[in-house]
C-alpha positions, 0 to 999 in steps of 0.5 A: 441902756448900757448900764442896764445891759451890764446889770442884765449880764451880771444877773444872768451870767450863765445865760450870757456865757452859754449864748457866747458859746452858741454864737461862736459855735454857729460861726464856726459852722457857718465859716466853711460855707461862706464864699471865699475869694482872693479879692472883692468883686472889683469889676463894675457890671460889664458885658463883653462881646466877642466876634471872630472874624477870620481872614480880616485884617485889624483895621477891617475888623475895626471898621466892619465889626467893632464900630457897628457893635459899638454904635449899637450899644453906645446909646443904652441906658446905664452905660458908663463907657464902651471900650474895644480892641480889634486885632487880626480876626478878632473883635472884643467890645467891653460895655461898662455899666454904672456901679450897682446896675443889674448885669442880667438886665444889661445882658438882655439889652445888649443881646437885643442890640446885637440882634439888630446889628447882625445883618449889617456885619460881614457874612459868617461873623456872629458876635456873642456875649461872653459868660459872666466871669472876669479875668480875676475869676480865673481859679485854676490853670491845668495842663495836659501834656505827653512827655513821651510823645505817645499822644499827638497834639491833635489828640491832646487838644481833642481830649481837652476840648471835647472831654475835659472841658465839657465835664468841668463845665458841668461843675456848678459855679464854673462859668468858662473853660478855655483851652489853648495849645495843641491842635484843634481837630477839624475836617478839612476839604482840600479841593483840587481845581483840576478835578473840579474843572473835569466835572464842571463844578465850582467850590460853592458846589463843594461847600454846599455838599459838605454842609449838607453832609452833616444835618438833621431834617424833619421827614414827617410820619406815616399813618395807618400802617397796621393801625400804627403811626410810624415817625420817619427820621432823616439823619445825616451825621458825620463820624469820619472823614470818609463820610464827607468824602463819600457825599455826592455833589451831583450826577455827571453823565448819570454817574454820581460825583462825590467830594472825595473825587474832587478833593482830599478830605482829612482830619487836620488841625485848625488854623491857630493863633496860640500855642502852649507848652509845659517845661518845653514840651508841647501841651494844652493849657486849660483855664478854669474861670468861676462865676462871681460870688462862688466860693473859690475854695469849695469850687476848687475842691470840687474841680479837684475831685473831678480831675482825680476821677479823670486822671484814673481814665486818662489815655496812656501817655497823657499827663494832667498837671493841676498845679500850673496856677491855683488861686486857692494857694494864695487864699490858703496862704492869706488864711494861714497868715491870719491864723498865725496873727491870731495865735501870736496875738493870743500868746502876746496878750496872755503873756502881757496880762499874766505879767501885769496882773499875775492872775491866770483867770483874768487872762482867760477872761480877756482872751475870750474876747478874741474868738467871740468878737471874731465870731460876731464879726463873721456872722454879720459879714455873712448876713450882709452877703459879704464873702471872705477875701484878702481885704476882709481877712486883712481887716480881721488881722488888723483888728485882732490886736485891738479886740482885747482892748475893751476887755482888758480895760474892764478886767483890769479895773474889776480886778483892781476894785476887787483887790481894794474891796478885799483889803477893807475891813469885812463890815465895810466890804461891798457885795462881790457882784456890786463891785463888778457892776460899779467897776464896769460902769466906772470905765464904761464911758471912756471905753465906749467913746474910745471904741466909737472914735476908732470906728469913726476913723475907718468910717470914710472908707465906706464912702469911697466910690468905684474900684477903690470903694469895692476894694477897701470897703470890706476891710473897713466893714470887717474892722468896724464890725469886729471892734463894735463886737468887742465892745459888746463882749466887754459890756456883757460877756466880760462882766459875766465871766468875772462873776463866774471865774473870780470866785467872789474876790477872796483870793485877792486879799493878800495880792499886791501889785506885780513886780513888773507894775512896780518897776514900770511905775518907778521908771515912769514917775520921774519921766512924767514929772520931767515932761510936765515941767518941760511941757513947752519943749515936749509939745514943740518936739512933738510938733517938729516930729509931725512936720518931719514925718509929713515931709518924709512921707511926701518922698515915698512912692505910691501904688494901689496895692503892695506886692504879694507873695503868691508863690508863682511868677508870671514872665512876659515875653514880647517879641517885635510886633509882626513876629509869626506864631511859629517864631514866637513859639520857638523863642519862648520855648528856649526861655521856658526850658532855661526857667525850668532848670532854676533850682526851686522851680516846681512847674513852668507852663507857657501860653503864646498868643490867644485861645478861642473864646478867651477875652484875655486876647494877646497877639501871637508875638506875646507869651506868658510863662507861669513859673510856680515855685516849690513851697519851701523856695525863697522867692527873692532867690528865684526872682534873681535867677529869673532876671539873670535868664531874661537878661541874656536874651536879646531882642525880646522885651520882658517883664516879671509879675505875679498871676493875681497882680497881673489879672488885677492890673487888667481890671485896673487898666480899663480906663479912658486915659491916654496911657494906661 
């Protein structure tokens, strides 16, 4: 079959070349439309249940909120494990499902279980299911600040919560937008007990009246009014604190008593469990999270377009900074590295081929294997629904150096046989096409078996389970598909190009071996003779080298992933447990200001405590500071200076990581082990 394939490629060489061009062009057109992400989807299907339980202590939250929810979802089919966290006023339950389970069916089942347990929970506690996203899906952190102080924290949070958040959520692909910092505005009714007693009222009367101040109720309709039907609408909408203050509670001695007569009504900040700042200035940090399978680069571009429009209409004195953290920067860096490797591989291969073969056309034939093989690999990934991520790009980077192997073997053998054929007397020379056919078939078995052996080395990675399988399977698939594509190219396109570009082989009549080949042979022949004479010693030394390498390898440390160069550091500050939000904010603010003064730092933004609707819940004693470096900064130098700043702070536990590494650690720590 492969012999027939080579014959077909030589017979219809022009058609094969045109097909290769079309495939490469189609792959180039599809590439911008493929989903791009940092990592493969690492989360097992997980349903996250969050419940706000204001006023309850951590042990009360666990007993009255978390435990009933856990009990309700434990018996669901397909549940792998149930994890939970209970803090002051907050309950989070993670329902981890089996790999491959249908997440949407599971969310429906969890919703049904929640409906049965709500009536057993304390009053005013309504747990809800979080949107379908993950910590690793946090694509951007955006800050809103007012360095001049013209905009109050209340106004900053109001704009972030009710304007910016709603508009960003309207972008297709955005799953969740969470704001932390500033002061979340709410209408506050501060009751005066003395005035309540004066009118014989209770707090319950005020609560009921305040609740009724903002409502809509059906009022029916009037019929046969001038041969018309008129709908009646009763609408009570609060637009200011005055509307609440003028709401009537009851009539006392025939005179209406309003809420404003027994309480002070104002617009004020809601109780908060988190703070945020940028370069030491109070700010609001907005986290934008994407839906699984969404193209990160395309979504980031759409969000950027929206933020550009919003910036033109920002209130005076308000500044929007979209460079606190951007996942797209890491992806761009990874794509840039692969592009760099591709360019370097092309240059190295071209130099080696020219030096060994001393022929430019054979070099061009060989180099075509790289883009065509990559194009076939990308199209196969696209057809399988695989997106581009760091691991898939890593597979391409590893494969680039091997993609030309089969083509080099084929071209070199064809080139050599053509030279030998032209050296024969004219009446003994075979047809040009026949020489190429025989030369390609001559090395075909070795080429095919070598490629299959390489592919089989990576085959076990496809059978890894759990998070390891999700992580390494794209790398293995990308590498294997690209290598098999290079074999196909060597069996079809390479012989076809040899027929078209080598011009019948007449140019090789007087061309001998290159000077480099002659030097290499002169050096290699005595070494080969020596190795054959001392073969026992050679094999013994090789065995000792293998044993020594295994012993040395056993001394190495191990980690799931290497350290990345993300361009951003995440500095963690842990105050002693029980530290108040005000004190944590003061301590972290001092550290933040010192970090902002480090040379090479572009942006410093901090989050202390937790935000509402955020599954990444931290106690108020914890702070995260994102330190973004300038593009030309040296990572190690900045890291050293960060360590110097942290070393001078007593009484606070610190840790330095990177944003994506940190989020990946959260995914990996979902384990039943005693220590994670």
